[in-house]
N, C-alpha and C positions, 0 to 999 in steps of 0.2 A: 423140603422147604423148612427153613428155620423159623421157630416161633419164639416170641418174646412176650412176657406178661409183666404188667405193672399193676400193683394193688394200692388202694387207698381206703382207710377206714373213716367213715363220716359219723360224727356224734351229734347228729341233729336231735334236739329234744322234742318229744311228743308228749302231750298231756297224758295223764293216767287214763288207760282204757280208750285211747284214741289213736287213729292213724291220720288225722288231719294235720297237714304241714302248716305250722304257724310261723309267721315271719317276725319273730321277736328279735331283739338286738343280738342276743346270744346266737340264735339260729342264723341270723343274717351273716354274722362272722363265719360260722361253720359252712354255710352255703357258699360264701365267697371262697373259702379254702377249696371246696368241691369244684367250683367254677374254674379256679386256677389249675387244678389237677386235670380237668377235662381239656382246657385250652392247651396246656402243655402236652397232653396226649396227642392232640391234633398236629402239634408241631414237631413231633419226634422225627429226627432225620434217619433215613435209611430203612424205614418201615412203613407198612400200611396197616392202619387200624382195621382189624377184621371182625372183632366181636367185643361185646360188653356183657359181663355178668354182674348182676346186682343181687346181693344176698343179705337179707335182714336177719338180725339176731335179737333175741329177747332175754331179759333177766328172768330168773326162775320163780318169782313169786306168782302164784296162780297155778292153773292147771297146764299141763303140757299141750293139750289140744288147743286151748285158748291162746297160749303164747305162740304156738305154731302159726295160727291164723293171723295174729297180731303182727308177727314178724313179716309175714307175706304182705299184709296190707301196708305196712310202713315202707317196705322195699318198693311196693308199687307206687306209693305216694312220691317217693324220691325219684323213681323212674319218670313219673309224670312231670315232675319239676324239670328234670334233665331234658326230657323230650321237648318241653315247652321252650327251654333256653337254647337247645342245640338240636333242632329238628332233623338235621341231616348228619347226625354224628356217625351212625353206623347202622347197617341193615340188620345185623344179627344181634339180638338182645335177649338175654335170659334173666328173668326176674324170679326170685324164689325167697322162701323163708327157711331159715335153719332152726327156728324155734328157740328153746331155752339153751343158753350157752353155759352148761355146767363145766365143760373143759376150760372155757375162758375163766370162770370163777376159780377153778382149781389152780390155774396158772397164776392168777393175781394173788391168791392166798399164799401159794408156795413161795412167791417172791416177797411176801409181806413180813412185817414184824409182829403180827397178831400173836398174843399170848397163847391162844388155843388153836393155832393154825393146824397142828397135827390132828386135832379133833375134827375141825372143819373138813380137812382133806379126807379123813376116814369116812365121814358122812357122805361126802361126794362119791368116794370110791366104792363104799360097801353097802350103802342103803340102796336096795334094788329098784324101787319105783320113784317117779318124780313126786308123787303125793307124799309118800313116807319120807323122802329126802327133804322136801319142803317143810314138812311138819318138824322133823328133827332140827332143821336149821332154825326154825322159829323158837325153838326151846333154848337156844344158846343165849347166854347172858349178853353177848355183844351182837345179837341179831340186828338191832337198830343201826349199829355202826356199819355192819355189812350192807344193810338196805340203803343207807345214806351215802356210803363212800365206795362201795365195790359194785353193787348192782348197776348203778348208772353207766359204768364203763362197759357193761355187757350189752347195753342197748345201743347197737351200732348197725351200720349198713356198710358192707364192703363192696367196693366197686373194683372189678378186675378188668383191665383193658388187655386184650390179646392182639398182638401184632404179627404180621407176616414180615420177615426180614427179606428184603429184596436183594438180588445179587448186586455187588459193588463193582464199579469200574476201578481199575488200578489207581487212577488218579485221585479217587476219593478215599482210599484206604486210610491214609494217615489222619485225615480230618475226622472220619467216622470213628476210628480207634481212639482218638483223643477226646471225642465228645461222648461216646457211649461204647466202651470196650466190651461190654456184656454181649453185644451183638455178634462178636466173633467167637464166643465160647460154644458150649454144647448146642444140640439141636433144640433144646427147650431151656429157656432161661426165665427166671422169675425174680422180681424184687418188690418190696413193700415200701410205701411212703408213710 
């Protein structure tokens, strides 16, 4: 059976130290983006939605254990929201937290024009523990810039829809290929939105 996956990163804002989902104007727009992704996922032709994975990520200020729990609670809050809006979406759902997203910070910094990006990446790569790494980051002259402009992008929740691709009738092949050619490729296909 072929499998097809589609992912979406949601950037709902939570207040500091909270997993309560607030319906601010900014969050309402982001939740509407999430709603459109889910509605579109239910309308995919040639596939059947089989599972949903919801993974929360946190920025690295604070302790790793705390951020692990916070990322789990925030992922759960968004699952509760989705479950309330789409109660019959899919039977199989996995909700988890990935904790601190140091690799995401490294990617953002490597793509940036920061003056000290090699220093920041060295801290991420070479400092062995989250406590020491966080302390080293706080000592940087541009830590407040990282905190304001980079860390918020790490606080996200990734929704991954998994589909089973059904067998196609010969009469549908041209239409399915024109609307979603990825369904004809390998046994496992993924894309991100």
